[in-house]
C-alpha positions as CSV (number, residue, x, y, z in Angstrom):
1,M,-0.9,30.5,-24.0
2,G,0.4,29.4,-27.4
3,I,1.5,32.9,-28.7
4,L,4.9,32.4,-30.3
5,G,7.8,35.0,-30.4
6,M,9.4,35.9,-33.7
7,N,12.3,33.6,-33.3
8,Q,10.0,30.7,-32.4
9,V,7.9,31.5,-35.5
10,L,11.0,31.4,-37.7
11,A,12.1,28.1,-36.1
12,L,8.7,26.6,-36.6
13,A,8.7,27.7,-40.2
14,V,12.0,26.0,-40.8
15,F,10.7,22.8,-39.1
16,K,7.7,22.7,-41.4
17,V,9.8,23.1,-44.5
18,L,12.2,20.4,-43.5
19,F,9.4,18.0,-42.6
20,S,7.2,18.7,-45.5
21,M,9.8,18.2,-48.3
22,N,9.5,14.4,-48.4
23,T,6.4,13.6,-46.4
24,V,3.9,11.2,-48.0
25,H,0.3,12.4,-47.5
26,G,-2.7,10.1,-47.6
27,I,-3.6,6.7,-46.4
28,G,-1.6,4.7,-43.9
29,A,-2.2,1.6,-41.8
30,N,-1.7,0.4,-38.2
31,W,0.1,-3.0,-37.9
32,G,-0.5,-4.5,-34.5
33,T,1.4,-7.8,-33.7
34,Q,-0.6,-9.3,-30.8
35,S,-1.2,-12.5,-32.8
36,S,-0.6,-16.1,-31.8
37,H,0.8,-16.7,-35.3
38,L,2.2,-13.6,-37.0
39,L,2.6,-13.4,-40.8
40,P,6.3,-13.1,-41.4
41,P,7.2,-9.5,-41.6
42,P,8.7,-9.6,-45.1
43,I,5.3,-10.9,-46.3
44,V,3.5,-8.1,-44.6
45,V,5.9,-5.5,-46.1
46,K,5.1,-6.9,-49.5
47,L,1.4,-6.8,-48.7
48,L,1.7,-3.1,-47.9
49,R,3.6,-2.3,-51.1
50,D,1.3,-4.3,-53.3
51,N,-1.6,-2.3,-51.9
52,G,0.0,1.1,-52.2
53,I,0.1,1.7,-48.5
54,Q,3.1,4.1,-48.1
55,K,2.8,4.8,-44.3
56,L,2.9,2.4,-41.4
57,K,2.2,3.0,-37.7
58,L,3.7,0.5,-35.2
59,F,2.9,0.1,-31.5
60,D,6.4,-0.8,-30.6
61,A,9.9,-1.2,-32.2
62,E,10.1,-4.9,-32.9
63,A,13.5,-5.6,-34.5
64,S,12.3,-8.2,-37.0
65,V,9.6,-5.8,-38.3
66,L,12.0,-2.9,-38.6
67,R,14.5,-5.1,-40.4
68,A,11.9,-6.1,-42.9
69,L,11.1,-2.5,-43.6
70,S,14.6,-1.8,-44.7
71,G,14.7,-0.2,-48.1
72,S,10.9,-0.5,-48.6
73,G,10.3,3.2,-49.0
74,I,7.5,3.0,-46.4
75,E,7.3,5.9,-44.0
76,V,7.3,4.4,-40.4
77,M,6.0,5.6,-37.1
78,V,7.5,3.5,-34.3
79,G,5.7,3.3,-31.0
80,I,6.8,3.3,-27.3
81,P,4.4,1.2,-25.1
82,N,2.9,3.0,-22.1
83,E,4.7,0.6,-19.8
84,M,8.0,2.2,-20.8
85,L,7.0,5.8,-20.2
86,A,8.0,5.9,-16.5
87,S,11.6,4.7,-17.2
88,L,12.0,7.2,-20.2
89,A,10.5,10.0,-18.2
90,N,12.9,9.5,-15.3
91,S,16.1,9.1,-17.3
92,V,17.5,11.0,-20.3
93,D,20.1,8.2,-20.6
94,A,17.3,5.7,-21.0
95,A,15.7,7.8,-23.7
96,E,19.0,8.1,-25.5
97,R,19.5,4.4,-25.4
98,W,16.0,3.8,-26.7
99,V,16.6,6.1,-29.6
100,E,20.0,4.6,-30.5
101,K,18.6,1.1,-30.4
102,N,15.2,1.6,-32.1
103,V,15.7,4.6,-34.4
104,S,19.3,5.5,-35.1
105,T,20.4,2.0,-35.8
106,Y,17.7,1.5,-38.5
107,V,17.9,4.9,-40.1
108,S,21.6,4.9,-40.5
109,S,22.4,1.3,-41.4
110,N,19.3,-0.4,-42.7
111,S,17.6,2.4,-44.6
112,V,14.3,2.3,-42.6
113,D,12.4,5.5,-43.3
114,I,11.5,6.3,-39.7
115,R,9.6,9.6,-39.6
116,Y,7.8,9.6,-36.2
117,V,8.2,8.3,-32.7
118,A,4.9,7.8,-31.0
119,V,5.4,8.2,-27.2
120,G,2.8,6.0,-25.6
121,N,-0.6,5.0,-26.9
122,E,-3.7,6.8,-25.7
123,P,-2.1,7.4,-22.3
124,F,-4.7,9.8,-21.0
125,L,-7.7,7.5,-21.7
126,Q,-10.1,8.0,-18.9
127,S,-10.3,4.3,-18.2
128,S,-6.5,4.4,-17.4
129,N,-7.4,6.4,-14.2
130,G,-4.5,8.8,-14.7
131,S,-1.8,6.1,-14.6
132,F,0.4,7.9,-17.1
133,I,-0.5,11.5,-16.5
134,G,2.8,12.2,-14.8
135,T,5.1,10.4,-17.1
136,T,3.9,11.0,-20.7
137,F,5.0,14.6,-21.2
138,P,8.5,14.1,-19.5
139,A,9.0,11.0,-21.6
140,L,8.1,13.0,-24.7
141,K,10.6,15.8,-23.9
142,N,13.4,13.2,-23.2
143,I,12.8,11.4,-26.5
144,Q,12.9,14.7,-28.3
145,A,16.1,15.6,-26.7
146,A,17.5,12.2,-27.5
147,L,16.6,12.6,-31.2
148,I,18.3,15.9,-31.3
149,K,21.4,14.5,-29.7
150,A,21.4,11.7,-32.2
151,G,21.3,14.2,-35.1
152,L,17.8,13.2,-36.0
153,G,15.9,16.2,-34.7
154,S,15.2,17.6,-38.2
155,R,14.2,14.2,-39.6
156,V,12.1,12.3,-37.0
157,R,9.1,14.0,-35.4
158,V,7.5,13.2,-32.0
159,T,3.9,12.7,-31.2
160,I,1.5,11.1,-28.7
161,P,-1.4,9.1,-30.1
162,L,-4.3,10.3,-28.1
163,N,-7.8,9.0,-27.8
164,A,-10.5,11.5,-28.8
165,D,-11.7,11.6,-25.2
166,V,-8.9,14.2,-24.4
167,Y,-11.3,16.8,-25.7
168,Q,-15.1,17.4,-25.5
169,S,-17.9,19.8,-26.4
170,S,-20.5,21.3,-24.1
171,T,-23.1,20.7,-26.7
172,E,-23.2,18.7,-30.0
173,N,-21.6,21.7,-31.7
174,P,-17.9,21.3,-32.4
175,S,-17.4,25.0,-31.9
176,T,-17.9,24.5,-28.1
177,G,-14.9,22.0,-28.1
178,D,-12.1,22.2,-25.6
179,F,-9.7,19.9,-23.8
180,R,-11.1,18.0,-20.8
181,P,-10.9,20.3,-17.8
182,E,-8.7,18.0,-15.6
183,I,-6.0,17.7,-18.3
184,R,-6.4,21.0,-20.1
185,D,-3.3,22.5,-18.7
186,L,-1.3,19.5,-19.5
187,M,-2.7,19.3,-23.1
188,V,-1.8,22.9,-23.7
189,Q,1.7,22.2,-22.5
190,I,2.0,19.2,-24.9
191,A,0.5,21.1,-27.8
192,S,3.0,24.0,-27.2
193,F,5.9,21.6,-27.1
194,L,4.8,19.8,-30.3
195,S,4.3,23.1,-32.0
196,L,7.8,24.4,-31.0
197,N,9.6,21.2,-32.0
198,G,7.9,20.4,-35.3
199,G,5.8,17.6,-33.8
200,I,2.4,16.5,-34.8
201,F,-0.9,16.1,-32.9
202,T,-2.2,12.5,-33.4
203,V,-5.8,11.6,-32.5
204,N,-7.7,8.3,-32.7
205,I,-11.3,8.5,-33.7
206,Y,-13.8,5.6,-33.6
207,P,-17.4,6.2,-34.7
208,F,-17.9,2.5,-34.2
209,I,-17.4,2.9,-30.4
210,S,-20.0,5.7,-30.4
211,L,-22.5,3.2,-31.8
212,Y,-21.3,0.4,-29.5
213,K,-21.6,2.4,-26.3
214,D,-25.0,4.0,-27.1
215,P,-27.8,1.9,-28.4
216,N,-29.7,5.1,-29.3
217,F,-26.8,6.5,-31.4
218,P,-28.2,7.2,-34.9
219,V,-26.6,4.5,-37.1
220,D,-26.4,6.6,-40.3
221,Y,-24.5,9.4,-38.5
222,A,-21.6,6.9,-38.1
223,F,-21.2,6.7,-41.9
224,F,-20.6,9.0,-44.8
225,D,-23.5,8.4,-47.1
226,G,-26.1,10.7,-45.7
227,Y,-27.8,11.5,-42.4
228,S,-31.3,12.9,-42.2
229,S,-30.7,15.2,-39.1
230,P,-27.4,17.0,-39.7
231,I,-26.0,19.4,-37.1
232,N,-25.8,23.0,-38.0
233,D,-23.0,24.7,-36.1
234,N,-23.1,28.4,-37.1
235,G,-23.5,27.5,-40.7
236,R,-21.2,24.5,-40.7
237,I,-23.1,21.4,-41.5
238,Y,-22.2,18.1,-40.1
239,T,-23.6,14.9,-41.6
240,N,-21.3,12.4,-39.9
241,V,-19.8,12.0,-36.4
242,F,-16.2,11.9,-37.7
243,D,-16.3,15.4,-39.0
244,A,-17.9,16.7,-35.8
245,N,-15.4,14.8,-33.6
246,Y,-12.4,16.0,-35.6
247,D,-13.5,19.6,-35.7
248,T,-14.1,19.5,-32.0
249,L,-10.3,19.0,-31.8
250,V,-9.7,21.7,-34.3
251,W,-11.7,24.2,-32.1
252,A,-9.9,23.0,-28.9
253,L,-6.5,23.6,-30.5
254,Q,-7.6,27.0,-31.9
255,K,-9.0,28.2,-28.6
256,N,-5.7,27.5,-27.0
257,G,-3.5,29.1,-29.6
258,F,-2.4,26.1,-31.7
259,G,-4.7,26.2,-34.7
260,N,-1.7,25.7,-37.0
261,L,-0.5,22.5,-35.3
262,T,-0.3,19.6,-37.8
263,T,-3.0,17.0,-37.0
264,V,-3.0,13.3,-38.0
265,V,-5.7,10.7,-37.5
266,G,-3.7,7.9,-35.9
267,E,-6.5,5.3,-35.9
268,I,-9.8,5.0,-37.6
269,G,-11.7,1.9,-38.8
270,W,-14.5,-0.5,-38.3
271,P,-14.4,-4.1,-37.0
272,T,-16.0,-7.1,-38.8
273,D,-16.9,-9.5,-36.0
274,G,-17.5,-9.9,-32.3
275,D,-20.6,-7.6,-32.0
276,R,-23.9,-7.1,-33.8
277,N,-22.7,-3.9,-35.4
278,A,-19.2,-5.4,-36.2
279,N,-19.8,-7.0,-39.6
280,I,-18.5,-7.1,-43.1
281,A,-21.2,-4.8,-44.6
282,F,-20.8,-2.1,-42.1
283,A,-17.0,-2.2,-42.2
284,Q,-16.9,-2.0,-46.0
285,R,-19.5,0.9,-45.9
286,F,-17.5,2.8,-43.3
287,N,-13.9,2.3,-44.6
288,Q,-14.8,2.9,-48.2
289,G,-16.9,5.9,-47.4
290,F,-14.1,7.3,-45.2
291,I,-11.4,6.7,-47.8
292,S,-13.4,8.8,-50.2
293,H,-14.2,11.4,-47.6
294,M,-10.6,11.9,-46.3
295,N,-9.8,13.7,-49.5
296,V,-12.6,16.2,-48.9
297,G,-11.7,17.0,-45.3
298,T,-14.0,18.5,-42.7
299,P,-15.9,21.9,-42.5
300,M,-13.1,23.3,-40.4
301,K,-10.2,21.6,-42.2
302,P,-11.1,21.1,-45.9
303,G,-8.6,19.2,-48.0
304,P,-6.9,15.8,-47.7
305,L,-6.3,14.4,-44.3
306,D,-3.4,12.3,-43.1
307,V,-4.8,9.0,-41.7
308,Y,-3.8,5.6,-40.6
309,L,-6.5,2.9,-41.0
310,F,-7.0,0.7,-38.0
311,S,-6.0,-1.9,-38.7
312,L,-4.1,-3.9,-41.3
313,I,-4.5,-7.4,-40.0
314,D,-6.6,-9.1,-37.3
315,E,-5.0,-9.9,-34.0
316,D,-6.2,-13.0,-32.2
317,A,-4.2,-12.5,-29.1
318,K,-5.3,-8.8,-28.5
319,S,-7.1,-7.9,-25.2
320,I,-10.8,-8.1,-25.6
321,Q,-11.6,-5.0,-23.5
322,P,-13.9,-3.3,-24.1
323,G,-15.4,-6.0,-26.4
324,N,-14.9,-9.1,-28.5
325,F,-14.7,-7.0,-31.6
326,E,-11.1,-5.9,-30.6
327,R,-9.6,-8.9,-32.4
328,H,-11.4,-8.1,-35.7
329,W,-10.4,-4.6,-36.8
330,G,-8.2,-5.7,-39.8
331,I,-9.0,-5.1,-43.4
332,F,-7.2,-8.4,-43.9
333,K,-7.7,-11.6,-42.1
334,Y,-5.0,-13.3,-39.9
335,D,-3.5,-14.8,-43.1
336,G,-3.5,-11.6,-45.2
337,T,-6.7,-12.5,-47.2
338,P,-8.9,-9.4,-47.8
339,K,-12.1,-9.5,-45.9
340,Y,-14.1,-7.4,-48.4
341,N,-13.8,-5.3,-51.5
342,L,-12.0,-2.0,-50.7
343,S,-10.4,0.5,-53.0
344,L,-7.5,2.3,-51.3
345,G,-7.3,4.8,-54.2
346,S,-4.0,3.5,-55.5
347,N,-5.6,0.3,-56.5
348,N,-9.2,0.6,-57.8
349,N,-9.4,-3.2,-58.3
350,G,-9.6,-3.9,-54.6
351,L,-7.2,-5.2,-52.0
352,I,-4.4,-7.6,-53.1
353,P,-3.9,-10.6,-50.8
354,A,-0.7,-11.6,-49.1
355,S,1.5,-13.9,-51.2
356,N,3.5,-17.0,-50.3
357,V,1.6,-17.7,-47.1
358,E,2.1,-21.2,-45.8
359,Y,-0.7,-23.0,-43.9
360,L,-0.9,-26.1,-41.7
361,S,-2.5,-29.2,-43.0
362,R,-6.2,-29.2,-44.0
363,R,-7.4,-30.7,-40.7
364,W,-9.9,-29.5,-38.1
365,C,-10.8,-30.6,-34.6
366,V,-14.5,-31.0,-34.0
367,L,-17.0,-32.5,-31.6
368,S,-17.3,-36.1,-32.3
369,S,-20.7,-37.4,-33.7
370,S,-20.6,-40.0,-31.0
371,A,-20.2,-37.5,-28.2
372,N,-22.9,-37.5,-25.5
373,P,-24.5,-34.0,-25.3
374,Q,-25.1,-34.6,-21.6
375,D,-21.4,-35.4,-20.9
376,P,-20.5,-33.5,-17.8
377,Q,-17.0,-32.7,-19.2
378,L,-18.4,-31.0,-22.3
379,G,-19.1,-27.6,-20.8
380,P,-15.7,-27.4,-19.0
381,S,-13.9,-28.6,-22.1
382,V,-15.5,-25.9,-24.2
383,T,-14.6,-23.3,-21.5
384,Y,-11.0,-24.5,-21.4
385,A,-10.7,-24.4,-25.2
386,C,-12.1,-20.8,-25.4
387,E,-10.0,-19.5,-22.5
388,N,-6.8,-20.7,-24.3
389,A,-7.7,-19.8,-27.9
390,D,-10.2,-17.4,-29.5
391,C,-14.0,-17.7,-29.5
392,T,-14.8,-14.1,-30.2
393,S,-16.7,-15.1,-33.3
394,L,-19.3,-16.9,-31.2
395,G,-22.3,-15.3,-29.7
396,Y,-25.2,-13.0,-30.6
397,G,-24.8,-11.0,-33.8
398,T,-21.4,-12.5,-34.7
399,S,-20.3,-14.4,-37.8
400,C,-20.9,-17.7,-36.1
401,S,-24.2,-16.9,-34.5
402,N,-25.8,-19.4,-36.9
403,L,-24.2,-22.4,-35.2
404,D,-26.1,-24.9,-33.2
405,A,-24.8,-26.2,-29.8
406,Q,-22.7,-28.9,-31.4
407,G,-21.3,-26.3,-33.9
408,N,-20.3,-24.0,-31.0
409,A,-18.3,-26.8,-29.3
410,S,-16.6,-27.7,-32.6
411,Y,-15.6,-24.2,-33.2
412,A,-14.1,-23.9,-29.7
413,F,-12.2,-27.2,-30.1
414,N,-10.8,-26.2,-33.5
415,S,-9.7,-22.8,-32.3
416,Y,-7.7,-24.5,-29.6
417,Y,-6.4,-27.1,-32.0
418,Q,-5.2,-24.5,-34.5
419,R,-3.7,-22.2,-31.8
420,N,-1.6,-25.2,-30.7
421,N,-0.3,-25.9,-34.3
422,Q,-2.6,-28.9,-34.8
423,L,-0.8,-31.0,-32.2
424,D,-2.4,-34.4,-31.7
425,S,-2.7,-33.7,-28.0
426,A,-4.7,-30.5,-28.7
427,C,-7.6,-32.5,-30.0
428,R,-7.9,-35.0,-27.2
429,F,-10.9,-33.9,-25.2
430,P,-11.9,-37.3,-23.8
431,N,-14.8,-38.9,-25.6
432,L,-15.7,-35.6,-27.1
433,S,-13.3,-34.5,-30.0
434,V,-12.1,-35.9,-33.3
435,V,-9.9,-34.7,-36.1
436,T,-11.5,-34.4,-39.5
437,T,-10.4,-33.5,-43.0
438,S,-13.8,-32.2,-44.0
439,D,-14.1,-28.4,-43.6
440,P,-16.8,-27.8,-41.0
441,S,-17.4,-24.1,-42.0
442,V,-21.0,-23.1,-42.3
443,G,-22.2,-20.0,-44.1
444,T,-20.5,-16.9,-42.6
445,C,-18.8,-19.0,-39.9
446,K,-15.3,-20.0,-41.0
447,F,-13.3,-22.6,-39.3
448,N,-9.8,-21.4,-39.8
449,I,-6.7,-23.4,-40.6
450,M,-3.7,-21.7,-38.9
451,I,-0.7,-20.3,-40.9
452,R,2.8,-21.5,-40.4
453,S,4.7,-18.8,-38.4
454,T,8.2,-18.1,-37.2
455,N,6.9,-17.3,-33.8
456,P,3.8,-19.3,-33.0
457,A,2.4,-19.1,-29.5
458,S,3.4,-21.9,-27.2
459,S,1.0,-24.4,-25.8
460,G,-1.0,-23.2,-22.8
461,F,-1.2,-19.7,-24.2
462,S,-3.9,-18.0,-22.2
463,L,-6.0,-14.9,-22.6
464,E,-8.0,-12.8,-20.2
465,P,-11.7,-13.3,-20.8
466,S,-13.9,-10.3,-21.0
467,I,-17.5,-9.9,-19.7
468,G,-18.7,-10.5,-23.3
469,F,-16.7,-13.6,-23.5
470,V,-18.1,-15.0,-20.3
471,Q,-21.6,-14.4,-21.7
472,V,-20.7,-16.5,-24.6
473,L,-19.5,-19.3,-22.4
474,L,-22.7,-19.2,-20.3
475,F,-24.6,-19.3,-23.6
476,L,-22.7,-22.5,-24.6
477,L,-23.1,-24.1,-21.2
478,A,-26.8,-23.4,-21.2
479,L,-27.2,-25.0,-24.6
480,F,-25.5,-28.2,-23.2
481,E,-27.7,-28.1,-20.0
482,V,-24.7,-28.3,-17.8
483,V,-25.6,-25.1,-15.8
């Protein structure tokens, strides 16, 4: 497996020369758009350029986003959602139409520098229960064929962003790494196809998730500033989990004959809220440490790595599985304000905020001082507000864990009020709520004012609550003695 003939070697060499001539190495960013109020794309593109971020990874091919990137000089990876894989796998024509609409049009007429097409997003995640096992590789092959037919085969590369759970090690040593047994044959086929067609292997690595899932995980091993019990793998020393994880992939590829396949870190970062380990201090420590470390590389792959930070901006409408922290990965807040001091290398003075952002009026919806704490409608009202807005900053270990019962209710009401563009009707919880012009923010808990957006969510926007979210609601209801 993976041994190439002479003609294939020569073809691969040509691919590498063509693709490396104008490729930007270094730091990139993921821009997710699952937000109730998106920053206008032109503002985000300026934000990227102001901060020296030259590579952008998208999860779909939104027209307004791609138009805003025209002439920006930013290298773009456009994404294909998992839900589209079946149709693309079953029809070459569908793949050709997708490439024409979402790649060719922008490359030829709008000067968008599209370099990659990401076919799916973590489609082999174990929690997906094999839903995309049969469609991902066929879709990848059809998209590659469509790119070639469109004359873009030597310009735009294909990839599949994969979660790190596609490989594993039998011990803590990376050298025992290989692909998961049940998908090993498929992974070898995909690696072979990527290698032969000049594609790249993209992997998403999350040390935060290791800490989140395992309360006994050594905290210092998640970071880059020293660990007292490093792993010695036949003389290779591992002082952080990222290096060990990444090199497990390197070994898996090498064992299957693809040690020279270009690898990219598609997602890596640290959230700032929604969990006791998701906070500003840890996020700054991790991301700054990683940015410095990425130029060093790993024991098996020394030298600069190509990476995309996850993520650029918080997404308040993103799914909260597996946890409330999912809406807080951004290095920027929802309005493009930096969360903490972070040097990306190109700007040692820290992050530059978004400019020309417009906000709604300085008004907040809060619990009225005359409200009865025993009002039987209080608990259901808080529940309704949270179900239709975002209360992931409430609960144990979060930025708003310092609030009392009244503060929790006020936060919920204001979140709903802002989500609904400060409509008068959104602050009419009977005998409970009132609009104020005094900022109710307390300490680390910020009561946001929503930005003006070209595509705000409509009233009645609802989100699927997670277990953690339900726990928050029970906590609130218990405080109000309504359960």
